[in-house]
GUPA-450573 format. One line per field, with one value per residue (C-alpha): residue in three letters; x, z, y; residue number from 1. Coordinates in steps of 0.02 Angstrom, whole numbers, plus 50000, padded with zeros to 5 digits. Layout:
GUPA-450573
res	c(ALA	...) .
u	c(X	...) .
w	c(Z	...) .
v	c(Y	...) .
n	c(NUM	...) .
//
This chain:
GUPA-450573
res	c(MET	GLU	HIS	TYR	LEU	TYR	HIS	PHE	LYS	GLU	VAL	ASP	ALA	THR	ALA	ARG	GLU	VAL	LEU	ILE	ALA	VAL	LEU	SER	ASP	LEU	GLN	PHE	ASN	GLY	PHE	GLU	GLU	MET	ASP	HIS	SER	LEU	LEU	ALA	TYR	ILE	PRO	VAL	LYS	ASP	ALA	GLU	GLN	LEU	SER	ASP	THR	VAL	MET	LYS	GLN	LEU	GLY	TYR	PRO	PHE	SER	VAL	ASN	LEU	ILE	GLU	ALA	GLN	ASN	TRP	ASN	GLU	GLN	TRP	GLU	ARG	SER	PHE	GLN	PRO	VAL	ARG	ILE	PRO	GLU	ASP	GLU	ASN	MET	LEU	PRO	GLU	ILE	PHE	ILE	HIS	ALA	GLY	PHE	HIS	LYS	PRO	HIS	PRO	ASP	ALA	HIS	TYR	ASN	ILE	SER	ILE	THR	PRO	LYS	MET	SER	PHE	GLY	THR	GLY	HIS	HIS	GLN	THR	THR	TYR	LEU	MET	MET	GLU	GLU	MET	LEU	HIS	ILE	PRO	PHE	ALA	GLU	LYS	VAL	VAL	THR	ASP	PHE	GLY	THR	GLY	THR	GLY	VAL	LEU	ALA	ILE	LEU	ALA	GLU	LYS	LEU	LYS	CYS	SER	LYS	VAL	LEU	ALA	ILE	ASP	TYR	ASP	GLU	TRP	CYS	ILE	GLU	ASN	ALA	ARG	GLU	ASN	ILE	ILE	GLU	ASN	GLY	ALA	GLN	HIS	ILE	GLU	LEU	LYS	GLN	ALA	ASP	VAL	PHE	ILE	PRO	GLN	PRO	ALA	ASP	ILE	ILE	LEU	ALA	ASN	ILE	ASN	LEU	ASN	VAL	ILE	THR	GLU	ASN	LEU	GLN	SER	MET	LEU	GLY	ALA	LEU	LYS	PRO	GLY	GLY	ILE	LEU	LEU	LEU	SER	GLY	MET	LEU	LEU	GLN	ASP	GLU	ASN	TYR	ILE	LEU	LYS	THR	LEU	GLN	SER	TYR	GLN	CYS	ASN	ASN	ILE	THR	VAL	LYS	HIS	ARG	GLY	ASN	TRP	ILE	LEU	VAL	ARG	ILE	ASN	LYS	ASP) .
u	c(49631	49619	49685	49717	49636	49738	49638	49757	49674	49710	49796	49776	49784	49970	50017	49908	50012	50174	50097	50037	50213	50287	50155	50178	50358	50291	50186	50019	49926	49757	49712	49556	49572	49445	49427	49544	49605	49673	49620	49764	49754	49890	49879	49892	50041	50136	50094	50217	50354	50254	50272	50184	50348	50367	50187	50191	50347	50239	50168	49981	49855	49782	49671	49682	49546	49549	49434	49376	49414	49231	49205	49327	49231	49068	49147	49233	49073	48984	49116	49193	49171	49229	49394	49411	49576	49587	49485	49405	49220	49203	49315	49280	49384	49522	49514	49362	49393	49234	49171	49069	48910	48939	48899	49047	49066	48993	49122	49281	49418	49461	49338	49416	49315	49409	49363	49514	49472	49633	49745	49823	49775	49607	49665	49609	49786	49899	50031	49912	49837	50012	50058	49900	49906	50086	50045	49929	50083	50179	50159	50114	50063	50152	50265	50317	50274	50316	50207	50305	50193	50033	49911	49737	49811	49744	49905	49926	49746	49771	49931	49832	49696	49835	49874	50034	50078	50093	50113	50204	50118	50213	50163	50231	50060	49948	49794	49845	49876	49702	49623	49719	49665	49482	49500	49592	49449	49319	49401	49423	49612	49697	49881	49926	50031	50027	50175	50198	50373	50461	50581	50578	50584	50714	50632	50670	50537	50504	50409	50423	50295	50339	50217	50278	50385	50559	50641	50576	50617	50797	50823	50765	50823	50978	50876	50741	50866	50954	50792	50740	50775	50870	50747	50633	50540	50539	50401	50428	50306	50255	50384	50362	50427	50557	50625	50656	50838	50884	50805	50878	51054	51030	50974	51121	51239	51170	51207	51023	51019	50853	50742	50577	50491	50308	50218	50044	50013	50159	50199	50313	50326	50495	50509	50672	50700	50842	50966) .
w	c(49067	49001	49105	49080	49207	49246	49334	49423	49470	49600	49719	49907	50037	50073	49890	49852	49967	49884	49711	49752	49803	49643	49532	49618	49559	49382	49393	49434	49539	49586	49666	49722	49822	49793	49888	49775	49648	49625	49511	49464	49361	49260	49150	48966	48951	49084	49014	48869	48981	49012	48909	48915	48969	49119	49174	49154	49263	49408	49412	49410	49268	49217	49092	49027	48980	48926	49035	49049	49211	49257	49258	49404	49499	49480	49535	49683	49742	49749	49862	49965	50153	50278	50368	50556	50644	50765	50676	50836	50819	51009	51017	50955	50798	50800	50610	50503	50315	50212	50038	49996	49995	50175	50329	50435	50603	50736	50868	50765	50799	50615	50474	50301	50141	50002	49824	49766	49583	49519	49656	49801	49979	50061	50226	50172	50129	50272	50234	50231	50394	50471	50416	50482	50646	50675	50628	50778	50889	50811	50857	50691	50759	50663	50574	50390	50304	50139	50078	49944	49838	49895	49792	49849	49963	50118	50221	50174	50224	50392	50420	50398	50514	50641	50631	50530	50454	50274	50168	50003	49921	49778	49652	49481	49408	49340	49380	49563	49566	49495	49617	49766	49719	49720	49890	49961	49907	49972	50145	50150	50165	50131	50167	50045	49891	49753	49638	49501	49502	49471	49618	49793	49798	49933	50027	50214	50316	50496	50446	50286	50239	50104	50076	49907	49877	49918	49754	49754	49938	49920	49762	49853	50030	50029	49965	50097	50240	50177	50176	50350	50483	50642	50762	50616	50581	50424	50403	50271	50215	50061	50104	50143	50292	50178	50145	50329	50344	50181	50225	50401	50334	50207	50341	50452	50307	50317	50505	50552	50726	50805	50707	50751	50648	50656	50567	50500	50405	50286	50280	50380	50432	50476	50580	50584	50712	50651	50783) .
v	c(50167	49989	49845	49661	49546	49390	49254	49135	48971	48835	48959	48935	49075	49059	49051	49202	49312	49259	49278	49455	49504	49434	49514	49682	49679	49651	49812	49729	49858	49784	49618	49527	49366	49228	49062	48964	49091	49266	49408	49523	49683	49768	49924	49882	50001	49902	49730	49742	49670	49512	49355	49187	49109	49227	49203	49014	49006	49066	48891	48924	48906	49074	49160	49339	49462	49644	49750	49930	50021	50044	49856	49845	49978	49884	49721	49805	49891	49723	49645	49786	49773	49906	49878	49897	49929	49842	49709	49639	49677	49678	49832	50007	50036	50164	50171	50130	50122	50122	50155	50308	50205	50145	50246	50304	50218	50335	50285	50268	50393	50404	50371	50361	50348	50257	50212	50112	50084	50002	50072	49979	50018	49989	49914	49741	49689	49637	49768	49916	49855	49840	50016	50097	50001	50058	50237	50244	50225	50369	50554	50637	50808	50947	50822	50828	50663	50578	50435	50342	50231	50314	50207	50259	50392	50303	50319	50502	50536	50449	50550	50711	50649	50616	50804	50807	50976	50916	50760	50732	50583	50501	50367	50318	50277	50415	50311	50304	50491	50522	50399	50469	50646	50591	50509	50660	50773	50650	50653	50841	50829	50996	50969	50830	50866	50734	50705	50575	50502	50336	50360	50432	50622	50664	50806	50818	50726	50679	50522	50421	50288	50161	50018	49955	49800	49740	49791	49970	49989	49931	50035	50193	50154	50264	50410	50384	50371	50526	50626	50568	50698	50651	50573	50530	50369	50262	50132	49998	49863	49766	49632	49448	49349	49274	49450	49488	49434	49521	49689	49686	49653	49792	49914	49867	49905	50083	50087	50075	50001	50051	49930	49847	49711	49662	49520	49491	49331	49308	49494	49606	49788	49864	50021	50118	50256	50367	50424) .
n	c(1	2	3	4	5	6	7	8	9	10	11	12	13	14	15	16	17	18	19	20	21	22	23	24	25	26	27	28	29	30	31	32	33	34	35	36	37	38	39	40	41	42	43	44	45	46	47	48	49	50	51	52	53	54	55	56	57	58	59	60	61	62	63	64	65	66	67	68	69	70	71	72	73	74	75	76	77	78	79	80	81	82	83	84	85	86	87	88	89	90	91	92	93	94	95	96	97	98	99	100	101	102	103	104	105	106	107	108	109	110	111	112	113	114	115	116	117	118	119	120	121	122	123	124	125	126	127	128	129	130	131	132	133	134	135	136	137	138	139	140	141	142	143	144	145	146	147	148	149	150	151	152	153	154	155	156	157	158	159	160	161	162	163	164	165	166	167	168	169	170	171	172	173	174	175	176	177	178	179	180	181	182	183	184	185	186	187	188	189	190	191	192	193	194	195	196	197	198	199	200	201	202	203	204	205	206	207	208	209	210	211	212	213	214	215	216	217	218	219	220	221	222	223	224	225	226	227	228	229	230	231	232	233	234	235	236	237	238	239	240	241	242	243	244	245	246	247	248	249	250	251	252	253	254	255	256	257	258	259	260	261	262	263	264	265	266	267	268	269	270	271	272	273	274	275) .
//
């Protein structure tokens, strides 16, 4: 699948996080952060909605190149470093996310091998880290899980390693579905069902994971809450600090009262425990 590479220049660390959130809403699905710039990837088929006017309104100079998918893989392999959760190198990692060409960590509780290609979710991004860190505090054993916006499949794979009974992993993008399937096979996961869909599939679930963006979350929130079993847990991320008040008010309008919010950098995770 061909992609356009947008190279945004003169972007500091704080602005990069905001820019990633905005671009995610515009169907960009791969990012690489540099010291003072941001590389953003969008499938050619999704780029038709973009115009020079829209992109210039973002406020950063940029260049655009057409690339082949394998060029991304080569670039990623040169720069990918394993992810530790917790990230403190003086502690043994609970989760160790690595590429296929890295050795698993001998003392990690959960080793996950991920080749992201153009998909989102390696643990490097703040929101994926937040989700996986919180998952360690949830009893997954024998639970039914839905992973909405699965990307690389990393959250679904962790859910299986945490002994859930089955996972429904959903993504709108065929490239993500293909990539997630490869990662599922690589990790020997056997209880993950992949489905391509533009919206949440409302099957009853004990735990729902949604690491996407504010717009997709709010558009599908009623469906997710309806599918969540009593006593179930909904984890939401992909939202910025500036979104916190809005998402909390939205959740309260659905009579969600047992809510916890966690922060990492400029990003938030929201946990809802359903009564």
